[in-house]
C-alpha positions as CSV (number, residue, x, y, z in Angstrom):
1,M,89.7,64.4,84.0
2,L,93.1,65.4,83.0
3,I,93.9,67.7,80.3
4,F,97.4,66.3,80.6
5,W,99.7,65.9,83.4
6,T,101.4,68.5,85.5
7,R,103.7,68.2,88.7
8,S,100.9,67.5,90.8
9,H,99.2,65.0,88.3
10,E,102.2,62.6,87.4
11,P,102.0,59.0,86.0
12,S,101.2,56.3,88.5
13,S,103.9,54.3,86.3
14,I,105.8,54.5,83.3
15,T,107.2,51.2,81.4
16,V,108.6,50.3,78.2
17,A,105.2,48.7,76.5
18,E,106.7,46.9,73.3
19,P,110.1,47.4,71.7
20,N,109.7,50.7,70.9
21,K,107.0,52.2,73.1
22,I,107.0,53.8,76.5
23,K,103.7,53.7,78.4
24,Y,102.6,56.1,81.3
25,V,99.8,54.9,83.1
26,F,97.6,57.8,85.4
27,D,95.3,57.2,88.2
28,E,92.7,59.1,86.1
29,N,91.3,59.7,82.7
30,L,93.0,61.9,80.2
31,D,91.4,64.2,77.7
32,T,91.6,62.2,74.1
33,G,90.9,65.5,72.8
34,S,94.2,66.7,74.2
35,V,97.1,64.7,72.4
36,P,100.5,66.4,73.0
37,S,103.0,67.0,70.7
38,T,105.9,64.5,69.7
39,S,108.3,66.9,70.3
40,D,107.0,67.3,74.5
41,F,108.5,63.7,74.9
42,A,112.1,62.8,75.2
43,A,113.9,59.5,76.0
44,L,117.4,58.4,76.9
45,T,118.9,55.2,76.9
46,G,122.1,53.3,77.4
47,T,125.3,53.9,79.0
48,I,126.2,56.1,76.7
49,V,123.3,58.3,76.5
50,T,121.4,58.1,73.3
51,P,118.3,60.3,72.6
52,K,115.2,58.5,71.1
53,T,113.1,60.6,69.0
54,A,109.1,60.4,69.5
55,T,107.3,59.5,66.2
56,A,103.7,59.3,67.9
57,V,101.4,59.7,70.7
58,E,98.1,57.9,71.7
59,V,95.9,58.7,74.6
60,A,93.3,56.2,75.5
61,G,91.4,56.4,79.0
62,K,94.1,56.4,81.7
63,I,97.1,55.5,79.3
64,V,99.5,57.2,76.8
65,K,101.8,55.3,74.7
66,V,104.5,57.1,73.3
67,T,106.1,55.4,69.6
68,Y,109.8,56.3,69.4
69,S,111.9,55.8,66.3
70,S,113.8,52.9,67.4
71,N,113.5,49.9,69.6
72,F,115.0,50.2,73.3
73,V,117.6,47.6,73.8
74,P,116.3,44.7,76.4
75,G,117.8,45.7,79.7
76,D,117.8,49.4,78.7
77,Q,116.3,51.4,81.8
78,P,115.2,54.7,79.8
79,I,114.9,58.0,81.2
80,A,111.5,59.2,79.7
81,S,110.5,62.8,80.2
82,Y,107.6,65.3,79.0
83,T,108.0,68.8,79.0
84,P,104.4,70.8,77.8
85,G,105.7,72.9,74.6
């Protein structure tokens, strides 16, 4: 079970799951007792780089969903990052 990811245990996929959420999928279950802080996540979007603020983090099984304060625009290809605090 992963506590959370490191370079050796990166997500197998990262997608926009809902208008304001990014979903990270891993190959193994995560420790639901080890939920990272919202400040550990960042997302940038648009041709003029616009940062989005994470407002919630959910960990369930192999999935992490990060909710952001505003929706992603259709066609956006956000750049998502996680930096342990």
